[in-house]
C-alpha positions as a Markdown table, in Angstrom:
| # | Residue | x | y | z |
|---|---|---|---|---|
| 1 | Met | 192.8 | 110.1 | -15.3 |
| 2 | Gln | 191.0 | 112.4 | -17.8 |
| 3 | Glu | 194.1 | 112.7 | -20.0 |
| 4 | Asp | 194.3 | 108.9 | -20.3 |
| 5 | Ile | 190.5 | 108.6 | -20.9 |
| 6 | Asn | 190.7 | 111.2 | -23.7 |
| 7 | Ala | 193.7 | 109.5 | -25.3 |
| 8 | Cys | 192.1 | 106.1 | -25.2 |
| 9 | Ile | 188.9 | 107.4 | -26.8 |
| 10 | Glu | 190.9 | 109.0 | -29.7 |
| 11 | Val | 192.5 | 105.6 | -30.4 |
| 12 | Leu | 189.2 | 103.7 | -30.0 |
| 13 | Lys | 187.4 | 106.0 | -32.4 |
| 14 | Lys | 190.0 | 105.3 | -35.1 |
| 15 | Gly | 189.6 | 101.5 | -34.7 |
| 16 | Gly | 192.8 | 101.2 | -32.6 |
| 17 | Ile | 193.7 | 99.0 | -29.7 |
| 18 | Ile | 194.4 | 100.2 | -26.1 |
| 19 | Leu | 196.3 | 98.7 | -23.2 |
| 20 | Tyr | 194.4 | 99.6 | -20.0 |
| 21 | Pro | 193.8 | 98.6 | -16.4 |
| 22 | Thr | 190.4 | 96.9 | -16.0 |
| 23 | Asp | 188.5 | 96.0 | -12.9 |
| 24 | Thr | 190.4 | 92.6 | -12.9 |
| 25 | Val | 193.6 | 92.3 | -14.8 |
| 26 | Trp | 195.5 | 94.5 | -17.3 |
| 27 | Gly | 193.5 | 94.4 | -20.6 |
| 28 | Leu | 193.7 | 95.0 | -24.3 |
| 29 | Gly | 190.6 | 96.7 | -25.7 |
| 30 | Cys | 189.0 | 98.0 | -28.8 |
| 31 | Asp | 185.6 | 99.2 | -30.0 |
| 32 | Ala | 183.3 | 96.2 | -29.5 |
| 33 | Thr | 181.1 | 97.4 | -32.4 |
| 34 | Asn | 184.0 | 97.6 | -34.9 |
| 35 | Ala | 184.7 | 94.3 | -36.7 |
| 36 | Asp | 188.0 | 95.5 | -38.1 |
| 37 | Ala | 189.2 | 96.5 | -34.7 |
| 38 | Val | 188.1 | 93.2 | -33.2 |
| 39 | Asp | 190.0 | 91.4 | -36.0 |
| 40 | Ala | 193.1 | 93.5 | -35.3 |
| 41 | Leu | 192.9 | 92.5 | -31.6 |
| 42 | Phe | 192.6 | 88.8 | -32.4 |
| 43 | Ser | 195.6 | 89.2 | -34.7 |
| 44 | Leu | 197.7 | 91.1 | -32.0 |
| 45 | Lys | 197.0 | 88.4 | -29.4 |
| 46 | Lys | 197.7 | 85.6 | -31.9 |
| 47 | Arg | 194.4 | 84.2 | -30.7 |
| 48 | Pro | 192.1 | 82.0 | -32.8 |
| 49 | Ser | 189.0 | 83.9 | -33.8 |
| 50 | Asn | 186.7 | 81.2 | -32.5 |
| 51 | Lys | 188.1 | 81.8 | -29.0 |
| 52 | Ala | 185.8 | 84.2 | -27.1 |
| 53 | Met | 186.6 | 87.6 | -25.9 |
| 54 | Ile | 184.3 | 89.7 | -23.6 |
| 55 | Cys | 183.3 | 93.3 | -23.6 |
| 56 | Leu | 182.6 | 95.8 | -20.9 |
| 57 | Val | 179.6 | 98.1 | -20.6 |
| 58 | Ser | 179.2 | 101.0 | -18.3 |
| 59 | Asp | 175.9 | 100.1 | -16.6 |
| 60 | Phe | 172.6 | 98.2 | -16.9 |
| 61 | Lys | 171.2 | 100.7 | -19.3 |
| 62 | Met | 174.0 | 100.1 | -21.8 |
| 63 | Leu | 173.8 | 96.4 | -21.2 |
| 64 | Asn | 170.2 | 96.4 | -22.3 |
| 65 | Gln | 171.2 | 98.2 | -25.6 |
| 66 | Tyr | 173.5 | 95.3 | -26.6 |
| 67 | Val | 171.6 | 92.2 | -25.5 |
| 68 | Glu | 168.2 | 91.3 | -27.0 |
| 69 | Glu | 166.8 | 90.2 | -23.7 |
| 70 | Val | 168.6 | 90.4 | -20.3 |
| 71 | Pro | 167.2 | 87.6 | -18.0 |
| 72 | Glu | 165.9 | 89.0 | -14.7 |
| 73 | Val | 168.3 | 86.8 | -12.7 |
| 74 | Ala | 171.3 | 88.6 | -14.3 |
| 75 | Tyr | 170.4 | 91.8 | -12.4 |
| 76 | Asp | 170.4 | 90.0 | -9.1 |
| 77 | Ile | 173.6 | 88.2 | -9.8 |
| 78 | Leu | 175.4 | 91.4 | -10.7 |
| 79 | Lys | 173.8 | 93.4 | -7.8 |
| 80 | Tyr | 175.0 | 90.9 | -5.2 |
| 81 | Ala | 178.3 | 89.7 | -6.7 |
| 82 | Thr | 181.2 | 90.3 | -4.4 |
| 83 | Arg | 183.8 | 90.1 | -7.2 |
| 84 | Pro | 183.9 | 91.1 | -10.9 |
| 85 | Thr | 181.5 | 88.9 | -12.7 |
| 86 | Thr | 181.1 | 88.3 | -16.5 |
| 87 | Ile | 177.8 | 87.0 | -17.7 |
| 88 | Val | 177.5 | 85.2 | -21.0 |
| 89 | Tyr | 174.3 | 86.3 | -22.6 |
| 90 | Glu | 172.4 | 84.8 | -25.5 |
| 91 | Lys | 171.5 | 86.9 | -28.5 |
| 92 | Pro | 173.8 | 90.0 | -28.3 |
| 93 | Ile | 172.9 | 92.8 | -30.7 |
| 94 | Arg | 174.7 | 95.8 | -32.2 |
| 95 | Ile | 178.0 | 94.1 | -31.6 |
| 96 | Ala | 180.7 | 93.3 | -34.1 |
| 97 | Glu | 179.8 | 89.9 | -35.5 |
| 98 | Asn | 183.3 | 88.5 | -35.1 |
| 99 | Leu | 183.0 | 89.1 | -31.3 |
| 100 | Val | 179.8 | 87.0 | -31.0 |
| 101 | Ser | 180.4 | 83.2 | -30.5 |
| 102 | Glu | 179.1 | 80.5 | -32.9 |
| 103 | Glu | 176.4 | 79.8 | -30.3 |
| 104 | Asp | 175.2 | 83.4 | -30.6 |
| 105 | Thr | 176.5 | 84.4 | -27.1 |
| 106 | Leu | 178.7 | 87.0 | -25.7 |
| 107 | Gly | 180.3 | 87.6 | -22.3 |
| 108 | Ile | 179.7 | 91.0 | -20.9 |
| 109 | Arg | 180.8 | 92.6 | -17.7 |
| 110 | Val | 179.7 | 95.8 | -15.9 |
| 111 | Pro | 182.9 | 96.9 | -14.2 |
| 112 | Lys | 182.7 | 98.6 | -10.8 |
| 113 | Asn | 185.9 | 100.7 | -11.0 |
| 114 | Glu | 186.0 | 104.4 | -11.8 |
| 115 | Phe | 188.5 | 104.3 | -14.7 |
| 116 | Cys | 186.6 | 101.7 | -16.8 |
| 117 | Thr | 183.2 | 103.2 | -16.1 |
| 118 | Lys | 184.2 | 106.7 | -17.0 |
| 119 | Leu | 186.0 | 105.5 | -20.2 |
| 120 | Ile | 183.0 | 103.5 | -21.4 |
| 121 | Arg | 180.5 | 106.3 | -20.6 |
| 122 | Lys | 182.5 | 108.8 | -22.5 |
| 123 | Phe | 183.1 | 106.5 | -25.4 |
| 124 | Lys | 179.4 | 105.6 | -25.4 |
| 125 | Lys | 179.9 | 102.1 | -26.7 |
| 126 | Pro | 181.1 | 98.7 | -25.2 |
| 127 | Ile | 184.8 | 98.1 | -25.2 |
| 128 | Val | 186.4 | 94.7 | -25.7 |
| 129 | Ser | 188.3 | 93.4 | -22.7 |
| 130 | Thr | 190.9 | 90.6 | -23.0 |
| 131 | Ser | 194.0 | 90.0 | -20.9 |
| 132 | Ala | 197.1 | 91.8 | -22.1 |
| 133 | Asn | 199.1 | 88.8 | -23.2 |
| 134 | Phe | 199.7 | 86.7 | -26.3 |
| 135 | Ala | 197.4 | 83.6 | -26.5 |
| 136 | Gly | 198.8 | 80.8 | -24.4 |
| 137 | Asp | 201.0 | 83.1 | -22.3 |
| 138 | Pro | 200.3 | 83.7 | -18.6 |
| 139 | Thr | 198.0 | 86.5 | -17.7 |
| 140 | Pro | 200.1 | 89.5 | -16.5 |
| 141 | Arg | 199.5 | 90.3 | -12.9 |
| 142 | Asn | 201.0 | 93.8 | -13.1 |
| 143 | Phe | 202.1 | 96.4 | -15.7 |
| 144 | Lys | 205.7 | 95.4 | -15.5 |
| 145 | Ser | 204.9 | 91.8 | -16.5 |
| 146 | Ile | 203.2 | 92.8 | -19.8 |
| 147 | Asn | 205.3 | 91.7 | -22.8 |
| 148 | Thr | 207.1 | 94.7 | -24.3 |
| 149 | Ala | 205.9 | 93.6 | -27.8 |
| 150 | Ile | 202.3 | 94.0 | -26.7 |
| 151 | Lys | 203.0 | 97.5 | -25.2 |
| 152 | Gln | 204.6 | 98.5 | -28.5 |
| 153 | Ser | 201.8 | 97.1 | -30.7 |
| 154 | Val | 198.9 | 99.2 | -29.4 |
| 155 | Gly | 197.7 | 102.7 | -30.2 |
| 156 | Tyr | 197.7 | 103.9 | -26.5 |
| 157 | Val | 199.1 | 102.5 | -23.3 |
| 158 | Val | 197.6 | 103.6 | -20.0 |
| 159 | Gln | 200.6 | 103.4 | -17.7 |
| 160 | Lys | 198.9 | 104.3 | -14.4 |
| 161 | Asp | 197.0 | 101.6 | -12.6 |
| 162 | Tyr | 193.7 | 103.2 | -11.7 |
| 163 | Asn | 192.5 | 99.9 | -10.2 |
| 164 | Lys | 194.4 | 99.4 | -6.9 |
| 165 | Gln | 192.4 | 96.2 | -6.0 |
| 166 | Lys | 193.4 | 93.9 | -8.9 |
| 167 | Thr | 191.9 | 90.5 | -8.7 |
| 168 | Asn | 192.1 | 87.4 | -10.7 |
| 169 | Pro | 190.1 | 87.2 | -14.0 |
| 170 | Ser | 186.4 | 87.6 | -13.4 |
| 171 | Ser | 183.9 | 84.9 | -12.6 |
| 172 | Val | 182.1 | 83.8 | -15.7 |
| 173 | Ile | 178.4 | 82.7 | -15.5 |
| 174 | Lys | 176.2 | 81.7 | -18.5 |
| 175 | Ile | 172.5 | 82.6 | -18.2 |
| 176 | Gly | 170.0 | 81.2 | -20.7 |
| 177 | Leu | 167.0 | 83.1 | -21.9 |
| 178 | Ser | 164.8 | 80.9 | -19.7 |
| 179 | Gly | 166.9 | 81.9 | -16.6 |
| 180 | Glu | 169.0 | 78.7 | -16.2 |
| 181 | Val | 172.4 | 79.6 | -14.7 |
| 182 | Lys | 175.7 | 77.7 | -15.3 |
| 183 | Ile | 179.0 | 78.7 | -13.7 |
| 184 | Leu | 181.8 | 78.5 | -16.3 |
| 185 | Arg | 184.6 | 80.0 | -14.2 |
| 186 | Lys | 184.6 | 80.6 | -10.4 |
């Protein structure tokens, strides 16, 4: 695992894109603070830049570094969630501007799997997480179903699935600054 983490970090530091196992599905990722890397990821996926992508942070401490104000209810939701949950926060900070929506929001998830957590902690910055497919194509359920063109277009491919309990894409919940909660995807 450490070899894969080190190789991913080298690519991320250079503004490259990685293909890696997330806590949900196989993902494409880059440095969430690097606008050029985010542009490259939009381009690779053939995804319109107004279509949101999310990022992963290692823990609540890192979450607080990239959101102006985390509503209290977010901690309870994340603490008691039984499956991976992405929360859309208002007023993200210190993130590449092209990753932030027109509404000044950003979806962020705190993964609970060892590989992602170790990778993000060692990188010391949030990592973009978007499914490893071209826009409009089905989300790949396993490594074999990832399009070969995607595998050949990234700086590093993690080939081992460190997340044995793959799930569907995460639940997505939007939380307003005043604490209102809206479920966007179950």
